[in-house]
VEXKEDREN-631596 format. One record per residue (C-alpha): residue number from 1; x, y, z; residue in three letters. Coordinates in Angstrom, 3 decimals, decimal comma. Layout:
<lotis>
<loti><nr>NUM</nr><east>X</east><north>Y</north><up>Z</up><rest>ALA</rest></loti>
...
</lotis>
This chain:
<lotis>
<loti><nr>1</nr><east>25,777</east><north>-0,665</north><up>19,671</up><rest>LYS</rest></loti>
<loti><nr>2</nr><east>24,408</east><north>-2,525</north><up>16,213</up><rest>PRO</rest></loti>
<loti><nr>3</nr><east>21,045</east><north>-1,271</north><up>15,236</up><rest>LEU</rest></loti>
<loti><nr>4</nr><east>18,183</east><north>-4,812</north><up>15,874</up><rest>ALA</rest></loti>
<loti><nr>5</nr><east>17,617</east><north>-6,827</north><up>12,983</up><rest>SER</rest></loti>
<loti><nr>6</nr><east>14,287</east><north>-5,301</north><up>10,512</up><rest>PRO</rest></loti>
<loti><nr>7</nr><east>11,152</east><north>-5,189</north><up>11,635</up><rest>LEU</rest></loti>
<loti><nr>8</nr><east>9,983</east><north>-6,459</north><up>7,542</up><rest>GLU</rest></loti>
<loti><nr>9</nr><east>6,770</east><north>-5,451</north><up>7,070</up><rest>LEU</rest></loti>
<loti><nr>10</nr><east>6,987</east><north>-6,808</north><up>3,366</up><rest>GLY</rest></loti>
<loti><nr>11</nr><east>5,847</east><north>-6,102</north><up>0,029</up><rest>THR</rest></loti>
<loti><nr>12</nr><east>2,847</east><north>-4,218</north><up>-0,874</up><rest>LYS</rest></loti>
<loti><nr>13</nr><east>1,511</east><north>-2,076</north><up>-4,040</up><rest>TYR</rest></loti>
<loti><nr>14</nr><east>2,285</east><north>1,287</north><up>-3,569</up><rest>PHE</rest></loti>
<loti><nr>15</nr><east>-1,420</east><north>2,619</north><up>-2,024</up><rest>GLY</rest></loti>
<loti><nr>16</nr><east>-1,929</east><north>-0,080</north><up>0,367</up><rest>ASP</rest></loti>
<loti><nr>17</nr><east>-1,223</east><north>-0,033</north><up>3,833</up><rest>ALA</rest></loti>
<loti><nr>18</nr><east>-0,383</east><north>-3,364</north><up>6,220</up><rest>VAL</rest></loti>
<loti><nr>19</nr><east>-0,595</east><north>-2,756</north><up>10,238</up><rest>THR</rest></loti>
<loti><nr>20</nr><east>1,181</east><north>-4,003</north><up>12,539</up><rest>MET</rest></loti>
<loti><nr>21</nr><east>0,647</east><north>-4,875</north><up>16,089</up><rest>ARG</rest></loti>
<loti><nr>22</nr><east>2,953</east><north>-4,839</north><up>18,423</up><rest>CYS</rest></loti>
<loti><nr>23</nr><east>3,953</east><north>-4,890</north><up>22,750</up><rest>LEU</rest></loti>
<loti><nr>24</nr><east>5,827</east><north>-1,405</north><up>24,465</up><rest>LEU</rest></loti>
<loti><nr>25</nr><east>6,610</east><north>-3,680</north><up>27,995</up><rest>VAL</rest></loti>
<loti><nr>26</nr><east>7,841</east><north>-1,469</north><up>31,142</up><rest>ASN</rest></loti>
<loti><nr>27</nr><east>8,918</east><north>-4,080</north><up>33,553</up><rest>ASN</rest></loti>
<loti><nr>28</nr><east>9,769</east><north>-1,696</north><up>36,182</up><rest>GLY</rest></loti>
<loti><nr>29</nr><east>8,305</east><north>-0,714</north><up>39,177</up><rest>PRO</rest></loti>
<loti><nr>30</nr><east>7,283</east><north>3,300</north><up>38,399</up><rest>ASN</rest></loti>
<loti><nr>31</nr><east>4,907</east><north>4,325</north><up>35,141</up><rest>ALA</rest></loti>
<loti><nr>32</nr><east>6,878</east><north>6,092</north><up>32,795</up><rest>VAL</rest></loti>
<loti><nr>33</nr><east>6,335</east><north>8,335</north><up>29,534</up><rest>LYS</rest></loti>
<loti><nr>34</nr><east>7,478</east><north>7,176</north><up>25,961</up><rest>PHE</rest></loti>
<loti><nr>35</nr><east>7,502</east><north>9,375</north><up>22,500</up><rest>ALA</rest></loti>
<loti><nr>36</nr><east>6,913</east><north>7,416</north><up>19,555</up><rest>ALA</rest></loti>
<loti><nr>37</nr><east>9,346</east><north>9,332</north><up>15,893</up><rest>HIS</rest></loti>
<loti><nr>38</nr><east>10,083</east><north>7,498</north><up>12,939</up><rest>VAL</rest></loti>
<loti><nr>39</nr><east>12,259</east><north>8,504</north><up>10,573</up><rest>GLY</rest></loti>
<loti><nr>40</nr><east>15,429</east><north>7,981</north><up>8,113</up><rest>THR</rest></loti>
<loti><nr>41</nr><east>18,467</east><north>6,061</north><up>10,368</up><rest>VAL</rest></loti>
<loti><nr>42</nr><east>20,655</east><north>10,141</north><up>8,719</up><rest>GLN</rest></loti>
<loti><nr>43</nr><east>18,317</east><north>11,653</north><up>10,705</up><rest>GLU</rest></loti>
<loti><nr>44</nr><east>17,618</east><north>9,559</north><up>13,447</up><rest>VAL</rest></loti>
<loti><nr>45</nr><east>21,261</east><north>9,363</north><up>14,123</up><rest>SER</rest></loti>
<loti><nr>46</nr><east>22,375</east><north>12,949</north><up>13,167</up><rest>THR</rest></loti>
<loti><nr>47</nr><east>19,648</east><north>14,659</north><up>16,232</up><rest>TYR</rest></loti>
<loti><nr>48</nr><east>19,147</east><north>11,641</north><up>18,231</up><rest>LEU</rest></loti>
<loti><nr>49</nr><east>22,699</east><north>11,950</north><up>20,799</up><rest>ASN</rest></loti>
<loti><nr>50</nr><east>21,850</east><north>16,075</north><up>21,038</up><rest>GLU</rest></loti>
<loti><nr>51</nr><east>21,515</east><north>17,145</north><up>24,622</up><rest>GLN</rest></loti>
<loti><nr>52</nr><east>17,683</east><north>18,696</north><up>23,858</up><rest>GLU</rest></loti>
<loti><nr>53</nr><east>17,324</east><north>15,737</north><up>22,420</up><rest>GLN</rest></loti>
<loti><nr>54</nr><east>17,891</east><north>13,651</north><up>25,982</up><rest>ALA</rest></loti>
<loti><nr>55</nr><east>16,166</east><north>16,432</north><up>28,102</up><rest>ASN</rest></loti>
<loti><nr>56</nr><east>13,117</east><north>16,272</north><up>26,611</up><rest>ASP</rest></loti>
<loti><nr>57</nr><east>11,470</east><north>12,932</north><up>24,803</up><rest>ILE</rest></loti>
<loti><nr>58</nr><east>9,431</east><north>15,468</north><up>22,164</up><rest>GLY</rest></loti>
<loti><nr>59</nr><east>11,797</east><north>17,009</north><up>21,043</up><rest>ALA</rest></loti>
<loti><nr>60</nr><east>13,374</east><north>14,996</north><up>18,638</up><rest>LEU</rest></loti>
<loti><nr>61</nr><east>10,423</east><north>14,467</north><up>16,518</up><rest>GLY</rest></loti>
<loti><nr>62</nr><east>10,137</east><north>17,776</north><up>15,690</up><rest>ALA</rest></loti>
<loti><nr>63</nr><east>12,641</east><north>17,779</north><up>13,967</up><rest>LYS</rest></loti>
<loti><nr>64</nr><east>12,322</east><north>14,828</north><up>11,811</up><rest>LEU</rest></loti>
<loti><nr>65</nr><east>11,182</east><north>15,299</north><up>8,513</up><rest>LYS</rest></loti>
<loti><nr>66</nr><east>7,251</east><north>14,404</north><up>8,532</up><rest>PRO</rest></loti>
<loti><nr>67</nr><east>6,437</east><north>11,207</north><up>6,462</up><rest>GLN</rest></loti>
<loti><nr>68</nr><east>4,090</east><north>9,015</north><up>6,668</up><rest>SER</rest></loti>
<loti><nr>69</nr><east>5,158</east><north>5,816</north><up>5,087</up><rest>ILE</rest></loti>
<loti><nr>70</nr><east>5,291</east><north>4,165</north><up>8,677</up><rest>PHE</rest></loti>
<loti><nr>71</nr><east>3,362</east><north>5,403</north><up>11,313</up><rest>VAL</rest></loti>
<loti><nr>72</nr><east>3,010</east><north>4,067</north><up>14,409</up><rest>MET</rest></loti>
<loti><nr>73</nr><east>0,597</east><north>4,776</north><up>17,288</up><rest>GLU</rest></loti>
<loti><nr>74</nr><east>0,905</east><north>6,385</north><up>19,558</up><rest>PRO</rest></loti>
<loti><nr>75</nr><east>3,274</east><north>8,419</north><up>18,990</up><rest>ARG</rest></loti>
<loti><nr>76</nr><east>3,475</east><north>9,858</north><up>22,621</up><rest>ARG</rest></loti>
<loti><nr>77</nr><east>1,724</east><north>8,224</north><up>25,664</up><rest>GLY</rest></loti>
<loti><nr>78</nr><east>2,434</east><north>6,372</north><up>29,471</up><rest>THR</rest></loti>
<loti><nr>79</nr><east>3,187</east><north>2,379</north><up>30,358</up><rest>ILE</rest></loti>
<loti><nr>80</nr><east>1,807</east><north>2,110</north><up>33,975</up><rest>PRO</rest></loti>
<loti><nr>81</nr><east>3,716</east><north>0,164</north><up>36,097</up><rest>ALA</rest></loti>
<loti><nr>82</nr><east>4,612</east><north>-3,966</north><up>35,445</up><rest>TYR</rest></loti>
<loti><nr>83</nr><east>2,219</east><north>-3,269</north><up>32,029</up><rest>SER</rest></loti>
<loti><nr>84</nr><east>2,259</east><north>-3,617</north><up>28,259</up><rest>GLU</rest></loti>
<loti><nr>85</nr><east>0,327</east><north>-0,861</north><up>26,253</up><rest>ILE</rest></loti>
<loti><nr>86</nr><east>-0,791</east><north>-1,962</north><up>22,204</up><rest>ASP</rest></loti>
<loti><nr>87</nr><east>1,350</east><north>-0,363</north><up>19,390</up><rest>VAL</rest></loti>
<loti><nr>88</nr><east>0,672</east><north>-0,054</north><up>15,448</up><rest>LYS</rest></loti>
<loti><nr>89</nr><east>3,028</east><north>0,226</north><up>13,109</up><rest>LEU</rest></loti>
<loti><nr>90</nr><east>1,238</east><north>1,284</north><up>9,851</up><rest>THR</rest></loti>
<loti><nr>91</nr><east>2,986</east><north>0,102</north><up>6,209</up><rest>PHE</rest></loti>
<loti><nr>92</nr><east>1,137</east><north>2,652</north><up>4,012</up><rest>ASN</rest></loti>
<loti><nr>93</nr><east>3,618</east><north>3,171</north><up>0,391</up><rest>PRO</rest></loti>
<loti><nr>94</nr><east>2,297</east><north>6,436</north><up>-1,225</up><rest>GLN</rest></loti>
<loti><nr>95</nr><east>2,139</east><north>6,201</north><up>-4,660</up><rest>LYS</rest></loti>
<loti><nr>96</nr><east>-0,111</east><north>4,806</north><up>-6,780</up><rest>SER</rest></loti>
<loti><nr>97</nr><east>-0,743</east><north>3,498</north><up>-10,300</up><rest>TYR</rest></loti>
<loti><nr>98</nr><east>-5,001</east><north>2,332</north><up>-11,750</up><rest>ASP</rest></loti>
<loti><nr>99</nr><east>-5,561</east><north>1,394</north><up>-15,219</up><rest>ILE</rest></loti>
<loti><nr>100</nr><east>-9,535</east><north>1,875</north><up>-16,507</up><rest>LYS</rest></loti>
<loti><nr>101</nr><east>-11,154</east><north>0,475</north><up>-19,596</up><rest>GLY</rest></loti>
<loti><nr>102</nr><east>-10,464</east><north>-0,197</north><up>-22,784</up><rest>PHE</rest></loti>
<loti><nr>103</nr><east>-8,256</east><north>2,492</north><up>-24,315</up><rest>THR</rest></loti>
<loti><nr>104</nr><east>-6,091</east><north>3,064</north><up>-21,555</up><rest>ALA</rest></loti>
<loti><nr>105</nr><east>-2,326</east><north>2,413</north><up>-22,912</up><rest>THR</rest></loti>
<loti><nr>106</nr><east>-0,195</east><north>2,907</north><up>-20,831</up><rest>GLN</rest></loti>
<loti><nr>107</nr><east>1,077</east><north>0,089</north><up>-18,322</up><rest>THR</rest></loti>
<loti><nr>108</nr><east>3,288</east><north>0,196</north><up>-14,919</up><rest>ALA</rest></loti>
<loti><nr>109</nr><east>6,386</east><north>-1,657</north><up>-14,787</up><rest>VAL</rest></loti>
<loti><nr>110</nr><east>5,032</east><north>-4,819</north><up>-13,876</up><rest>GLY</rest></loti>
<loti><nr>111</nr><east>8,293</east><north>-5,859</north><up>-11,538</up><rest>ASN</rest></loti>
<loti><nr>112</nr><east>10,156</east><north>-2,964</north><up>-10,564</up><rest>SER</rest></loti>
<loti><nr>113</nr><east>10,617</east><north>-2,210</north><up>-6,262</up><rest>LEU</rest></loti>
<loti><nr>114</nr><east>11,400</east><north>0,086</north><up>-4,285</up><rest>GLU</rest></loti>
<loti><nr>115</nr><east>12,489</east><north>-0,644</north><up>-0,760</up><rest>SER</rest></loti>
<loti><nr>116</nr><east>11,960</east><north>1,872</north><up>2,424</up><rest>PHE</rest></loti>
<loti><nr>117</nr><east>13,937</east><north>1,412</north><up>4,967</up><rest>ASP</rest></loti>
<loti><nr>118</nr><east>13,873</east><north>4,247</north><up>8,258</up><rest>PHE</rest></loti>
<loti><nr>119</nr><east>14,115</east><north>3,853</north><up>11,889</up><rest>LEU</rest></loti>
<loti><nr>120</nr><east>11,538</east><north>4,176</north><up>15,005</up><rest>SER</rest></loti>
<loti><nr>121</nr><east>12,889</east><north>5,360</north><up>18,047</up><rest>VAL</rest></loti>
<loti><nr>122</nr><east>11,112</east><north>5,100</north><up>21,566</up><rest>TYR</rest></loti>
<loti><nr>123</nr><east>12,403</east><north>7,523</north><up>24,170</up><rest>GLN</rest></loti>
<loti><nr>124</nr><east>11,526</east><north>7,487</north><up>27,643</up><rest>PHE</rest></loti>
<loti><nr>125</nr><east>11,136</east><north>10,150</north><up>30,502</up><rest>GLU</rest></loti>
<loti><nr>126</nr><east>14,048</east><north>10,380</north><up>32,865</up><rest>GLY</rest></loti>
<loti><nr>127</nr><east>15,583</east><north>7,143</north><up>30,272</up><rest>LEU</rest></loti>
<loti><nr>128</nr><east>17,868</east><north>8,703</north><up>28,413</up><rest>PRO</rest></loti>
<loti><nr>129</nr><east>20,123</east><north>5,818</north><up>28,649</up><rest>SER</rest></loti>
<loti><nr>130</nr><east>17,098</east><north>3,595</north><up>27,675</up><rest>HIS</rest></loti>
<loti><nr>131</nr><east>16,519</east><north>4,661</north><up>23,954</up><rest>THR</rest></loti>
<loti><nr>132</nr><east>14,808</east><north>1,464</north><up>21,933</up><rest>VAL</rest></loti>
<loti><nr>133</nr><east>15,641</east><north>1,745</north><up>18,169</up><rest>GLN</rest></loti>
<loti><nr>134</nr><east>13,986</east><north>-0,772</north><up>15,254</up><rest>VAL</rest></loti>
<loti><nr>135</nr><east>14,725</east><north>-0,204</north><up>12,282</up><rest>PRO</rest></loti>
<loti><nr>136</nr><east>11,786</east><north>-0,914</north><up>10,073</up><rest>LEU</rest></loti>
<loti><nr>137</nr><east>11,761</east><north>-2,236</north><up>6,144</up><rest>SER</rest></loti>
<loti><nr>138</nr><east>9,220</east><north>-2,639</north><up>3,751</up><rest>GLY</rest></loti>
<loti><nr>139</nr><east>8,965</east><north>-2,623</north><up>-0,581</up><rest>LYS</rest></loti>
<loti><nr>140</nr><east>6,501</east><north>-1,964</north><up>-2,694</up><rest>ALA</rest></loti>
<loti><nr>141</nr><east>5,470</east><north>-2,317</north><up>-6,444</up><rest>THR</rest></loti>
<loti><nr>142</nr><east>3,361</east><north>-0,588</north><up>-9,073</up><rest>SER</rest></loti>
<loti><nr>143</nr><east>0,115</east><north>-2,594</north><up>-10,219</up><rest>LEU</rest></loti>
<loti><nr>144</nr><east>0,294</east><north>-3,892</north><up>-13,475</up><rest>SER</rest></loti>
<loti><nr>145</nr><east>-3,063</east><north>-5,101</north><up>-15,943</up><rest>LEU</rest></loti>
<loti><nr>146</nr><east>-3,137</east><north>-5,151</north><up>-19,406</up><rest>ASP</rest></loti>
<loti><nr>147</nr><east>-6,108</east><north>-5,524</north><up>-21,733</up><rest>LEU</rest></loti>
<loti><nr>148</nr><east>-5,737</east><north>-7,044</north><up>-25,297</up><rest>SER</rest></loti>
<loti><nr>149</nr><east>-7,204</east><north>-5,325</north><up>-26,966</up><rest>PRO</rest></loti>
<loti><nr>150</nr><east>-7,860</east><north>-3,055</north><up>-25,865</up><rest>SER</rest></loti>
<loti><nr>151</nr><east>-10,277</east><north>-1,096</north><up>-27,733</up><rest>MET</rest></loti>
<loti><nr>152</nr><east>-13,167</east><north>-3,884</north><up>-29,731</up><rest>LEU</rest></loti>
<loti><nr>153</nr><east>-15,266</east><north>-3,016</north><up>-32,646</up><rest>HIS</rest></loti>
<loti><nr>154</nr><east>-18,213</east><north>-5,141</north><up>-32,755</up><rest>PHE</rest></loti>
<loti><nr>155</nr><east>-20,719</east><north>-5,249</north><up>-36,601</up><rest>ASN</rest></loti>
<loti><nr>156</nr><east>-23,902</east><north>-3,770</north><up>-36,892</up><rest>PRO</rest></loti>
<loti><nr>157</nr><east>-26,702</east><north>-5,708</north><up>-35,353</up><rest>ILE</rest></loti>
<loti><nr>158</nr><east>-30,516</east><north>-5,462</north><up>-34,258</up><rest>ALA</rest></loti>
<loti><nr>159</nr><east>-32,120</east><north>-4,482</north><up>-30,855</up><rest>VAL</rest></loti>
<loti><nr>160</nr><east>-31,761</east><north>-6,934</north><up>-28,409</up><rest>HIS</rest></loti>
<loti><nr>161</nr><east>-29,447</east><north>-9,275</north><up>-30,147</up><rest>GLU</rest></loti>
<loti><nr>162</nr><east>-25,477</east><north>-9,591</north><up>-29,172</up><rest>HIS</rest></loti>
<loti><nr>163</nr><east>-22,335</east><north>-9,858</north><up>-30,383</up><rest>GLN</rest></loti>
<loti><nr>164</nr><east>-19,643</east><north>-11,590</north><up>-28,239</up><rest>ASP</rest></loti>
<loti><nr>165</nr><east>-16,217</east><north>-10,807</north><up>-27,922</up><rest>ALA</rest></loti>
<loti><nr>166</nr><east>-12,960</east><north>-11,958</north><up>-25,616</up><rest>VAL</rest></loti>
<loti><nr>167</nr><east>-10,012</east><north>-9,346</north><up>-24,537</up><rest>VAL</rest></loti>
<loti><nr>168</nr><east>-7,509</east><north>-10,723</north><up>-22,142</up><rest>GLU</rest></loti>
<loti><nr>169</nr><east>-6,537</east><north>-9,620</north><up>-18,844</up><rest>ILE</rest></loti>
<loti><nr>170</nr><east>-3,476</east><north>-9,902</north><up>-17,381</up><rest>LYS</rest></loti>
<loti><nr>171</nr><east>-1,064</east><north>-9,111</north><up>-14,755</up><rest>ASN</rest></loti>
<loti><nr>172</nr><east>1,699</east><north>-8,449</north><up>-15,792</up><rest>SER</rest></loti>
<loti><nr>173</nr><east>3,503</east><north>-8,069</north><up>-11,909</up><rest>ASN</rest></loti>
<loti><nr>174</nr><east>5,064</east><north>-10,895</north><up>-11,037</up><rest>ASP</rest></loti>
<loti><nr>175</nr><east>5,799</east><north>-10,672</north><up>-7,307</up><rest>LEU</rest></loti>
<loti><nr>176</nr><east>1,820</east><north>-10,007</north><up>-6,018</up><rest>LEU</rest></loti>
<loti><nr>177</nr><east>-1,221</east><north>-11,299</north><up>-6,445</up><rest>PRO</rest></loti>
<loti><nr>178</nr><east>-3,849</east><north>-8,754</north><up>-8,860</up><rest>LEU</rest></loti>
<loti><nr>179</nr><east>-7,930</east><north>-8,948</north><up>-7,708</up><rest>THR</rest></loti>
<loti><nr>180</nr><east>-9,671</east><north>-6,498</north><up>-10,158</up><rest>PHE</rest></loti>
<loti><nr>181</nr><east>-13,415</east><north>-5,674</north><up>-10,962</up><rest>ARG</rest></loti>
<loti><nr>182</nr><east>-15,452</east><north>-4,530</north><up>-14,331</up><rest>VAL</rest></loti>
<loti><nr>183</nr><east>-17,749</east><north>-2,201</north><up>-14,285</up><rest>ARG</rest></loti>
<loti><nr>184</nr><east>-20,112</east><north>-3,048</north><up>-16,839</up><rest>ASN</rest></loti>
<loti><nr>185</nr><east>-22,372</east><north>0,131</north><up>-19,471</up><rest>THR</rest></loti>
<loti><nr>186</nr><east>-26,114</east><north>-0,288</north><up>-20,632</up><rest>PRO</rest></loti>
<loti><nr>187</nr><east>-25,102</east><north>-2,076</north><up>-23,310</up><rest>ASN</rest></loti>
<loti><nr>188</nr><east>-21,586</east><north>-3,672</north><up>-23,375</up><rest>PHE</rest></loti>
<loti><nr>189</nr><east>-21,269</east><north>-6,340</north><up>-20,414</up><rest>LYS</rest></loti>
<loti><nr>190</nr><east>-17,950</east><north>-8,547</north><up>-19,346</up><rest>GLY</rest></loti>
<loti><nr>191</nr><east>-17,656</east><north>-11,946</north><up>-17,274</up><rest>HIS</rest></loti>
<loti><nr>192</nr><east>-16,539</east><north>-12,379</north><up>-15,150</up><rest>PRO</rest></loti>
<loti><nr>193</nr><east>-17,180</east><north>-9,374</north><up>-13,199</up><rest>THR</rest></loti>
<loti><nr>194</nr><east>-14,740</east><north>-9,875</north><up>-10,880</up><rest>LYS</rest></loti>
<loti><nr>195</nr><east>-11,339</east><north>-12,303</north><up>-10,340</up><rest>GLY</rest></loti>
<loti><nr>196</nr><east>-8,286</east><north>-12,686</north><up>-8,743</up><rest>LEU</rest></loti>
<loti><nr>197</nr><east>-5,085</east><north>-13,158</north><up>-10,634</up><rest>LEU</rest></loti>
<loti><nr>198</nr><east>-1,920</east><north>-14,319</north><up>-9,645</up><rest>GLN</rest></loti>
<loti><nr>199</nr><east>1,459</east><north>-12,803</north><up>-10,529</up><rest>PRO</rest></loti>
<loti><nr>200</nr><east>2,193</east><north>-13,105</north><up>-14,932</up><rest>GLY</rest></loti>
<loti><nr>201</nr><east>-1,540</east><north>-14,787</north><up>-14,822</up><rest>GLU</rest></loti>
<loti><nr>202</nr><east>-4,225</east><north>-13,595</north><up>-17,363</up><rest>SER</rest></loti>
<loti><nr>203</nr><east>-7,373</east><north>-14,634</north><up>-17,858</up><rest>THR</rest></loti>
<loti><nr>204</nr><east>-9,934</east><north>-14,628</north><up>-20,992</up><rest>PRO</rest></loti>
<loti><nr>205</nr><east>-12,425</east><north>-11,612</north><up>-20,538</up><rest>LEU</rest></loti>
<loti><nr>206</nr><east>-16,389</east><north>-12,363</north><up>-22,707</up><rest>LYS</rest></loti>
<loti><nr>207</nr><east>-17,972</east><north>-8,632</north><up>-23,143</up><rest>VAL</rest></loti>
<loti><nr>208</nr><east>-21,337</east><north>-8,535</north><up>-24,910</up><rest>SER</rest></loti>
<loti><nr>209</nr><east>-23,123</east><north>-6,390</north><up>-26,960</up><rest>PHE</rest></loti>
<loti><nr>210</nr><east>-26,220</east><north>-5,899</north><up>-26,637</up><rest>ALA</rest></loti>
<loti><nr>211</nr><east>-27,526</east><north>-2,646</north><up>-27,566</up><rest>PRO</rest></loti>
<loti><nr>212</nr><east>-30,829</east><north>-1,410</north><up>-26,329</up><rest>ARG</rest></loti>
<loti><nr>213</nr><east>-31,712</east><north>1,125</north><up>-28,485</up><rest>THR</rest></loti>
<loti><nr>214</nr><east>-30,835</east><north>2,382</north><up>-31,988</up><rest>LEU</rest></loti>
<loti><nr>215</nr><east>-28,289</east><north>3,819</north><up>-33,106</up><rest>GLY</rest></loti>
<loti><nr>216</nr><east>-24,234</east><north>3,990</north><up>-32,457</up><rest>ASN</rest></loti>
<loti><nr>217</nr><east>-22,515</east><north>3,166</north><up>-28,957</up><rest>HIS</rest></loti>
<loti><nr>218</nr><east>-19,823</east><north>3,723</north><up>-28,095</up><rest>ARG</rest></loti>
<loti><nr>219</nr><east>-18,942</east><north>3,030</north><up>-24,440</up><rest>GLU</rest></loti>
<loti><nr>220</nr><east>-16,614</east><north>2,180</north><up>-22,107</up><rest>ARG</rest></loti>
<loti><nr>221</nr><east>-15,743</east><north>-0,827</north><up>-19,027</up><rest>ILE</rest></loti>
<loti><nr>222</nr><east>-13,872</east><north>-0,484</north><up>-16,536</up><rest>ALA</rest></loti>
<loti><nr>223</nr><east>-11,419</east><north>-2,706</north><up>-15,366</up><rest>VAL</rest></loti>
<loti><nr>224</nr><east>-10,543</east><north>-1,708</north><up>-11,933</up><rest>GLU</rest></loti>
<loti><nr>225</nr><east>-7,683</east><north>-3,217</north><up>-9,576</up><rest>SER</rest></loti>
</lotis>
């Protein structure tokens, strides 16, 4: 029979996670043991109808390739008669991109989008014809934080005086907002120290050089997202 519509878990940054809670309901008079599996549609279609899978609700899991993009918890258990249990589904697209400091020049592709389509399967002991299949769908994109200019040069000044410059911080991703945090150093301070940028939005970062000691100062302010 045709599959149900996919359970959409939205768009996240690689490395972020989102969790959805569902209910697994037993409307019958007897307790039933279950096993939950997640795999690609091709994998599940290949192995699900084998006789071994019908006789052992845990056998399918041994056939599927291990993955942690979609995780179902609990994976096994028992639903009492006329009861329901909570099921936690986590979408965790695994690829990350970080850019730190004004000396960084690499930039992620801001609008690249990767789709993840898997199939979750619930099997019930003694009920091989009552298998439940729910398609899972999620999308992921990369962080894209641009700093311009990426390096600042300050003129010589006296100890305890200060000199200011401005750096533009831009969220070059057109799909998701981005939070950032600035980690200052003893002689260089950025303000604001944190913020939220909507897709495509930019904001000025004022950087102050206030030397506390004599000599040359070369430090890196980290802008993290």
